[in-house]
C-alpha positions in Angstrom: 17.4 22.2 -38.6 15.3 25.4 -38.2 12.2 23.9 -39.4 12.7 20.7 -37.2 13.3 23.0 -34.2 10.0 25.0 -35.0 8.0 21.7 -35.3 9.6 20.6 -31.9 8.7 23.9 -30.3 5.0 23.8 -31.8 4.4 20.1 -30.4 6.2 20.9 -27.0 3.7 23.7 -26.6 0.8 21.7 -27.7 1.8 18.9 -25.3 1.9 21.4 -22.5 -1.5 22.8 -23.4 -2.8 19.3 -23.3 -1.3 18.7 -19.9 -2.7 21.8 -18.6 -6.0 21.1 -19.9 -5.9 17.5 -18.5 -5.0 18.8 -15.1 -7.7 21.3 -15.1 -10.3 18.9 -15.9 -9.3 16.4 -13.3 -9.7 18.2 -10.2 -12.6 16.4 -8.7 -14.4 16.5 -5.4 -12.9 14.2 -3.0 -15.6 13.1 -0.6 -12.8 12.3 2.2 -11.2 15.8 2.2 -12.6 18.9 3.5 -10.2 20.9 1.3 -11.3 23.0 -1.7 -8.5 22.6 -4.2 -10.4 24.5 -6.9 -10.3 27.6 -4.7 -7.1 27.4 -2.8 -4.5 24.5 -3.1 -1.0 23.6 -1.5 2.0 23.3 -3.6 4.9 22.8 -1.2 5.5 21.9 2.4 8.5 23.0 4.6 8.1 20.8 7.7 10.2 21.5 10.9 9.3 19.1 13.7 10.8 17.4 16.8 10.1 13.8 17.8 9.5 13.3 21.6 9.3 9.8 22.6 8.7 10.7 26.4 5.5 12.3 25.5 4.8 10.4 22.2 4.2 13.4 20.3 5.5 15.4 17.3 5.6 19.3 17.6 6.6 21.9 15.3 5.6 23.9 12.2 4.1 23.0 8.8 4.8 25.8 6.4 2.7 25.5 3.2 3.3 27.4 0.0 -0.2 27.8 -1.6 -2.0 29.0 -4.8 -4.8 31.1 -3.9 -6.5 30.5 -7.5 -9.8 32.2 -6.4 -8.0 35.2 -4.6 -10.4 34.4 -1.7 -9.9 34.9 2.1 -9.7 31.4 3.3 -8.0 28.2 2.9 -9.2 24.7 4.2 -7.1 22.0 5.5 -7.8 18.5 6.9 -6.8 17.6 10.6 -7.6 14.9 12.9 -6.8 14.9 16.6 -4.2 17.5 16.2 -3.6 20.3 18.5 -3.3 23.6 16.4 -1.6 26.3 18.7 -1.0 29.1 16.2 -1.4 30.0 12.4 0.7 32.7 10.6 0.9 34.1 7.0 4.0 34.7 5.0 7.7 34.7 5.9 7.0 37.8 8.3 4.9 35.3 10.3 1.6 37.6 10.7 -0.7 35.8 12.9 -4.1 35.1 11.6 -7.4 33.5 12.6 -8.3 29.9 12.5 -11.3 27.8 13.5 -12.1 24.1 13.5 -15.4 22.8 12.1 -17.5 19.9 13.2 -15.9 16.4 13.6 -17.0 13.9 11.2 -16.1 10.3 11.9 -13.0 8.8 10.6 -12.4 12.2 8.8 -11.5 14.5 11.5 -12.3 18.4 11.3 -11.8 21.1 8.6 -9.4 23.6 9.5 -10.4 27.1 8.3 -7.6 29.6 8.1 -8.2 33.2 7.2 -5.9 34.4 4.5 -5.6 37.3 2.2 -6.1 37.4 -1.5 -2.2 37.7 -2.2 -1.1 35.1 0.5 1.4 32.6 -0.7 2.4 31.0 2.6 0.6 29.5 5.4 2.4 28.4 8.7 0.7 26.1 11.0 2.1 25.3 14.5 0.7 22.2 16.0 1.5 19.2 18.0 0.0 15.5 17.6 -1.9 13.8 20.2 -2.0 10.1 21.4 -5.1 9.6 19.1 -2.9 10.1 16.0 -3.9 7.0 13.9 -1.0 7.4 11.6 1.6 7.2 14.2 2.9 4.0 15.9 5.1 4.5 19.0 7.0 1.5 20.1 8.8 0.9 23.4 12.1 -1.0 23.1 10.4 -4.3 23.9 8.3 -4.1 20.8 11.1 -3.7 18.3 13.4 -6.4 16.9 16.5 -5.5 19.0 14.5 -4.5 22.1 17.0 -1.7 23.2 15.5 1.6 21.7 12.1 3.1 21.0 10.8 3.3 17.4 8.2 5.4 15.6 6.8 4.8 12.1 4.0 6.5 10.4 1.2 5.0 7.9 -0.8 7.6 6.1 -2.7 5.6 3.7 -5.6 6.3 3.2 -6.7 9.4 5.0 -4.5 9.2 8.1 -1.8 11.9 7.3 -3.9 14.4 8.6 -3.3 12.9 12.0 0.2 13.8 12.1 0.4 17.0 9.8 -2.2 19.4 9.0 -2.5 19.2 5.2 -5.0 18.7 2.3 -5.3 15.1 2.7 -6.6 13.9 -0.7 -4.7 11.7 -3.3 -5.8 14.3 -6.0 -3.5 16.9 -4.5 0.2 16.8 -4.9 2.9 18.8 -3.5 6.8 18.7 -3.0 8.4 18.9 0.3 11.5 19.6 2.5 11.8 18.5 6.0 13.9 19.1 9.1 13.3 16.4 11.7 14.9 16.5 15.3 15.3 13.3 17.1 17.1 11.7 20.0 20.9 11.6 19.3 21.1 7.9 19.3 18.4 7.3 17.0 18.1 8.0 12.9 15.2 9.5 11.0 14.1 8.4 7.5 11.3 9.7 5.4 9.8 9.2 1.9 12.5 11.3 0.3 16.2 11.4 -0.2 17.6 9.8 3.0 20.7 9.8 5.1 22.7 6.3 5.0 24.3 6.8 8.7 23.5 8.4 12.0 24.9 11.9 12.6 26.1 13.6 16.1 23.3 16.1 16.3 20.1 14.2 15.9 18.8 16.7 13.1 18.2 15.3 9.8 17.1 17.1 6.8 15.1 15.8 3.7 14.1 16.8 0.3 11.3 15.3 -2.0 11.3 17.3 -5.2 8.9 15.1 -7.0 5.1 16.1 -6.2 3.3 13.5 -4.2 0.0 13.3 -2.5 -0.2 13.5 1.2 -0.8 9.9 1.9 2.6 9.3 0.6 4.1 11.4 3.6 6.1 9.0 5.6 8.5 9.0 8.7 10.4 6.5 10.7 12.6 7.1 13.7 14.7 4.4 15.4 18.0 2.5 16.0 18.3 2.1 12.0 21.2 1.2 9.9 21.6 0.9 6.2 23.4 -1.4 3.9 23.7 -1.0 0.1 22.6 -3.8 -2.1 23.8 -2.0 -5.4 24.4 1.6 -6.6 20.8 2.7 -6.2 19.1 0.1 -3.9 19.6 -0.7 -0.3 17.9 -1.8 3.1 17.3 -0.1 6.3 16.8 -2.1 9.4 17.5 -2.7 12.9 21.2 -3.9 13.4 20.1 -7.5 14.2 18.0 -7.7 10.9 20.2 -5.6 8.6 22.4 -8.6 7.1 19.4 -11.0 6.8 17.2 -8.5 5.1 20.0 -7.5 2.7 20.3 -11.1 1.8 16.8 -11.6 1.4 16.4 -8.6 -0.9 19.5 -9.5 -3.2 17.3 -9.3 -6.2 16.0 -5.9 -5.6 18.4 -4.1 -8.1 17.4 -6.6 -10.7 13.7 -6.0 -9.9 14.2 -2.3 -10.7 16.0 -3.0 -14.0 13.4 -5.4 -15.0 10.5 -3.0 -14.3 12.4 -0.2 -16.2 12.9 -2.7 -19.2 9.0 -3.0 -19.2 7.7 0.4 -18.4 10.4 3.1 -18.6 12.9 4.7 -16.4 12.6 4.8 -12.6 12.1 8.2 -11.8 12.7 8.5 -8.1 16.3 8.3 -7.8 17.3 5.7 -5.2 15.0 2.8 -4.3 15.5 1.5 -0.9 13.3 -0.5 1.8 13.0 -0.1 5.5 12.2 -3.3 7.4 9.7 -2.2 10.3 8.8 -3.9 13.7 6.1 -6.4 13.5 3.2 -4.0 14.3 3.5 -2.5 10.9 -0.3 -3.1 9.6 0.5 -3.9 6.0 3.0 -6.2 4.2 4.4 -3.3 2.5 3.7 0.5 1.9 5.0 2.1 -1.4 6.5 5.5 0.3 8.5 7.2 -2.3 12.3 6.3 -2.3 11.7 4.1 0.8 9.3 1.3 0.8 8.1 0.2 4.3 8.1 -3.5 4.8 6.8 -6.0 7.4 9.6 -8.2 8.9 7.3 -11.2 7.9 8.7 -10.9 4.4 12.0 -12.2 5.8 11.6 -15.9 5.3 15.1 -16.9 5.0 14.8 -18.3 1.5 13.6 -15.3 -0.7 10.4 -16.8 -1.3 8.3 -13.8 -0.3 10.1 -11.3 -2.3 7.1 -11.0 -4.7 5.9 -8.4 -2.1 8.9 -6.4 -3.0 8.0 -6.6 -6.7 4.4 -5.1 -5.8 5.8 -2.2 -3.7 8.4 -1.4 -6.5 5.5 -1.5 -9.0 3.9 1.4 -7.2 6.8 3.5 -8.3 5.0 3.7 -11.7 1.4 3.0 -10.7 0.3 4.8 -7.6 3.2 7.1 -7.1 3.9 8.2 -10.5 0.2 8.0 -11.7 -2.2 8.3 -8.6 -5.8 7.7 -8.1 -7.5 11.0 -7.7 -10.0 9.8 -5.1 -10.1 6.6 -2.9 -13.2 5.3 -5.1 -10.5 4.9 -7.8 -8.1 2.8 -5.7 -8.1 0.1 -8.4 -5.9 2.4 -10.5 -3.1 1.9 -8.1 -3.7 -1.5 -6.8 -5.0 -3.2 -10.0 -2.0 -1.8 -12.2 0.5 -2.4 -9.5 -0.7 -6.1 -9.1 -0.3 -6.4 -13.0 3.3 -4.9 -12.8 4.1 -7.0 -9.9 3.3 -10.1 -11.9 5.2 -9.0 -14.8 8.3 -8.3 -12.9 8.0 -11.6 -11.1 7.8 -13.4 -14.6 10.9 -11.6 -15.8 12.8 -12.4 -12.8 11.6 -15.8 -11.7 10.1 -17.2 -14.9 6.8 -18.2 -16.5 6.1 -21.2 -14.2 6.1 -19.0 -11.2 4.1 -16.4 -12.9 1.4 -19.1 -13.6 1.4 -20.3 -10.0 1.2 -16.6 -8.8 -2.0 -16.1 -11.3 -3.6 -19.2 -9.9 -3.2 -17.9 -6.2 -4.4 -14.5 -7.2 -7.6 -16.0 -8.8 -8.3 -18.0 -5.6 -8.1 -15.0 -3.6 -10.3 -13.0 -6.1 -13.0 -15.9 -6.2 -12.9 -16.0 -2.3 -13.5 -12.4 -1.9 -16.4 -12.4 -4.3 -18.1 -15.2 -2.4 -17.6 -13.3 0.8 -18.7 -10.1 -0.4 -21.6 -11.6 -2.5 -21.7 -11.4 -6.4 -24.1 -8.4 -6.4 -22.3 -6.2 -3.8 -21.3 -2.9 -5.1 -18.0 -3.1 -3.2 -17.0 -5.9 -5.9 -16.9 -3.2 -8.7 -13.8 -1.7 -9.7 -15.0 1.8 -9.4 -16.6 1.9 -5.9 -18.4 4.4 -3.6 -17.1 5.1 -0.2 -19.0 8.3 0.4 -19.8 8.5 4.2 -17.8 5.7 5.0 -14.1 5.1 6.2 -11.9 5.3 2.9 -10.0 2.3 4.2 -13.3 0.2 3.4 -12.1 0.3 -0.2 -8.8 -1.5 0.7 -10.1 -5.1 0.0 -8.3 -7.6 -2.3 -11.0 -6.6 -5.0 -9.2 -3.7 -6.4 -6.0 -5.7 -6.6 -7.1 -9.0 -7.9 -10.2 -7.9 -10.0 -8.1 -4.9 -11.4 -5.3 -7.3 -12.4 -7.6 -9.7 -14.2 -9.2 -6.7 -16.1 -5.9 -5.7 -17.4 -5.0 -9.2 -18.4 -8.3 -9.3 -20.4 -7.0 -6.2 -22.1 -3.7 -7.8 -22.7 -5.3 -10.9 -24.3 -7.4 -8.9 -26.5 -4.7 -6.8 -28.0 -1.7 -9.0 -27.5 1.2 -8.3 -24.9 3.4 -6.4 -27.1 0.9 -3.8 -27.8 -0.6 -3.6 -24.4 3.0 -3.2 -23.0 3.4 -0.1 -25.3 0.0 1.2 -24.2 1.0 1.0 -20.4 4.3 2.6 -20.8 2.6 5.4 -22.8 0.0 5.7 -20.1 2.4 6.1 -17.4 4.3 8.6 -19.3 1.3 10.7 -20.3 0.0 10.9 -16.7 3.2 10.9 -14.8 3.1 12.9 -11.6 -0.7 13.4 -12.0 -3.7 11.9 -10.2 -6.5 10.7 -12.3 -10.0 9.2 -12.0 -11.3 6.0 -13.4 -13.1 8.1 -16.1 -9.8 9.7 -17.2 -8.3 6.1 -17.5 -11.5 5.0 -19.6 -11.1 8.0 -21.9 -7.4 7.4 -22.5 -8.1 3.7 -23.1 -10.8 4.5 -25.6 -8.7 7.1 -27.4 -5.5 5.1 -27.5 -6.2 1.4 -27.6 -9.9 0.7 -28.4 -10.4 3.6 -30.9 -14.0 3.0 -31.7 -13.3 -0.7 -32.7 -16.6 -2.2 -31.8 -15.2 -5.7 -31.8 -12.3 -4.9 -29.5 -14.7 -3.2 -27.2 -17.0 -6.3 -27.0 -14.0 -8.5 -26.1 -12.8 -6.1 -23.3 -16.2 -5.1 -21.9 -15.0 -2.0 -19.9 -18.4 -1.1 -18.5 -18.9 -4.5 -17.1 -15.5 -4.8 -15.4 -15.4 -1.3 -14.0 -19.0 -0.3 -13.2 -20.7 -3.7 -12.4 -20.4 -6.1 -9.4 -19.3 -9.6 -9.5 -17.1 -11.1 -12.3 -17.6 -10.8 -16.1 -17.8 -13.6 -18.4 -14.6 -12.8 -20.3 -12.4 -13.3 -17.3 -9.1 -15.2 -18.6 -8.4 -18.8 -17.7 -5.6 -19.7 -15.3 -3.3 -22.8 -15.5 -0.5 -24.1 -13.8 1.2 -27.3 -14.6 2.8 -27.5 -11.1 -0.5 -26.9 -9.5 -2.0 -29.6 -11.6 0.6 -32.1 -10.2 -0.4 -31.1 -6.6 -3.9 -31.5 -7.3 -3.3 -35.2 -8.3 -1.5 -35.5 -5.0 -4.4 -34.3 -3.2 -6.7 -36.9 -4.8 -4.5 -39.7 -3.7 -2.6 -38.9 -0.2 -5.4 -40.3 1.7 -4.7 -43.6 0.2 -0.9 -43.6 -0.2 -0.2 -41.6 3.2 1.5 -38.4 3.6 5.1 -39.7 4.0 7.4 -38.2 1.4 5.1 -35.6 0.4 7.4 -32.8 1.5 9.9 -33.9 -1.1 7.3 -33.4 -3.8 5.7 -30.1 -2.6 8.6 -27.8 -1.9 8.1 -24.1 -2.9 6.1 -21.5 -0.9 3.5 -21.3 -3.8 3.1 -25.2 -3.8 2.6 -25.6 -0.2 0.0 -22.6 -0.4 -1.9 -24.4 -3.0 -1.7 -27.7 -1.1 -3.1 -26.1 2.0 -5.8 -24.2 0.1 -7.4 -27.4 -1.3 -7.2 -29.8 1.7 -10.4 -31.9 2.1 -13.5 -30.1 3.6 -13.8 -33.1 5.7 -10.3 -33.5 6.9 -9.7 -34.7 10.5 -7.5 -33.4 13.4 -5.7 -36.8 13.1 -4.8 -36.2 9.1 -3.9 -32.5 10.1 -1.3 -33.8 12.7 0.1 -36.3 10.0 0.4 -33.4 7.6 1.9 -31.2 10.1 4.3 -33.9 11.0 5.4 -34.2 7.4 5.7 -30.7 6.7 6.3 -28.8 10.1 3.7 -26.2 9.1 2.7 -25.2 12.5 6.3 -24.6 14.0 8.2 -23.9 10.9 7.1 -22.4 7.6 7.3 -18.7 6.7 4.8 -16.1 7.4 2.4 -16.9 4.3 2.5 -20.6 5.0 1.6 -20.1 8.6 -1.3 -17.9 7.9 -2.7 -20.3 5.2 -2.1 -23.3 7.4 -3.8 -21.8 10.5 -7.1 -21.3 8.6 -7.9 -25.1 8.3 -6.5 -25.4 11.7 -9.0 -23.3 13.1 -11.8 -24.5 11.0 -11.1 -28.3 11.9 -10.4 -27.8 15.5 -6.6 -29.0 15.2 -6.0 -27.9 18.8 -2.3 -28.8 18.7 -1.6 -25.6 16.7 -3.7 -23.3 19.0 -1.0 -22.0 21.2 1.3 -21.3 18.0 -1.8 -19.6 16.4 -2.3 -17.3 19.4 1.3 -16.3 19.4 1.3 -15.6 15.8 -1.8 -13.3 16.1 -0.2 -11.5 19.0 3.2 -11.0 17.4 2.0 -9.4 14.0 -0.2 -6.4 13.1 -0.7 -7.3 9.4 -4.2 -6.2 9.1 -5.3 -8.6 6.1 -3.6 -11.5 7.6 -5.2 -11.0 11.0 -8.7 -10.6 9.5 -8.4 -13.9 7.6 -7.8 -15.7 11.0 -10.4 -13.6 12.9 -13.1 -14.2 10.4 -12.6 -18.0 10.7 -12.6 -17.8 14.5 -15.9 -15.8 14.7 -17.8 -18.5 12.7 -18.4 -20.4 15.9 -19.4 -19.2 19.5 -16.3 -20.8 21.1 -14.1 -19.6 18.2 -15.4 -16.0 18.7 -14.8 -16.2 22.6 -11.2 -17.3 21.7 -10.9 -14.4 19.2 -12.0 -11.9 21.9 -9.5 -13.4 24.3 -6.6 -13.0 21.9 -7.6 -9.6 20.8 -7.4 -8.2 24.3 -3.8 -9.7 24.9 -2.7 -8.2 21.4 -4.4 -5.0 20.7 -1.8 -2.9 22.5 0.7 -4.0 19.9 -1.6 -3.7 17.0 -1.6 -0.6 14.8 -4.7 1.6 15.6 -6.0 0.9 11.9 -5.8 -2.9 12.8 -7.6 -2.4 16.0 -10.5 -0.6 14.1 -10.7 -3.3 11.6 -10.7 -6.1 14.1 -13.1 -4.5 16.4 -15.7 -4.3 13.7 -15.3 -8.1 13.2 -15.8 -9.0 16.8 -18.8 -6.9 17.1 
């Protein structure tokens, strides 16, 4: 027993030393943050703020516990459009000097704060302004129930600095406690342990004891209610959406269990989802403990819940193991897309997984064509220096990253690759790593100087070169092959009865994606009569259908297209439609008209993106 105990102690110490060495070697310069974490870095945040819907502002104090590694006289924070009113040091609140540096486009300004060599706490008093990109303030008419106002945040990639002064880099992790004061008829939730019902005071407290990066700081305030799905999952939504959402997400608990079987225990306690109003700019955002979701995922038939699998997957890849810089975003999104597909296969079966693979491959190929095969932004490891960090958030890191991991799986076998990924998550849990850290780990723990295996995988080609490597896996779906045969014949046989053969969301997507290039408006109308794509259909089907409707001048759908583009703020989906519109002069004029009507309801990041397309 004693010998075993001593051996255990030895390996525990060795493991800790390895972890310390790893952490020391992976603090890299983040081009999108003014902070200097090698000198002075934040460790914990105590946030005390008040939400004011009249002025549409947040005001209060961010108290940061810091590690002054260099024993220097300054700490640097990131801020963007904040109003900093006072800075003090320590519990005794000794006032100190601060100044703002020059503004950099997208990045805001460095906040220089004078500290002392022994300073361990910095208190920053501030309020937000109407230019806070991360915050979306909604009046009652912009919500589902149209009775009370709503606020939500979206911090990814470098927007948390617009609502909290912070060291805004994915490579810097911290824990936090928060006290949030809101109007008494509303409830606050955060990326932390959350209340499940309103209180009488309007004061809510939160605790996140797992170290997270700043982009995962999140808040929402509104007329929100909660409904449990099982003992550790549930849904938050406005009252009118609550039961619909709970029904739609009935598989949530099963998804968490499926992910755990594959990749080890879920480490965040509860996993809940919050359904937001339509102006949310993404399908979902993986905020710890509480995924933020678009209402567009509520299709009424559980057909879009793969999005949930993706956001859940981030609880391992992204939140647990995080990209150290935004140039390494594929480590978050590529891994999570792989996890999403594996969860989907476990829950919905192999046939579903094959269809998802085929749909993903088409998205990747379309993106490569759009970017150009030699465009450096088609690499997995990209370079966004001097640019908006959001420029890296295309479909490339998702789909090319997924296909790279599929190549490794095929090369070593699924069983061996599953063990590798599980160990990878364990070895780097609650850490932020670079692409190079991953490559080292891959070489040390899987390839192991096996030249034959290295040649099969082609790591350098996948990560550091543009375009698609020659060893990409083949995708095959029997269900889609059947639809391909239908595509060849429907012009001869007519469209009547096709809706009985093409039923699922995946099948309808594939059918729409491969409509003939020379399809006429008359044929579009016949298909629309058969499937009711324009008026019916879920969010994804509408988005897919509206592309050929725009391209082939199917004017019957135009009013519905316009309403669709005004009623959602999902950036990727809107980009798809606006890109199709601007290909013709008349389409571009129409796009500008829609944008002027819609932009007041769009999230600011969506506005920035669409403005770039319309220039």
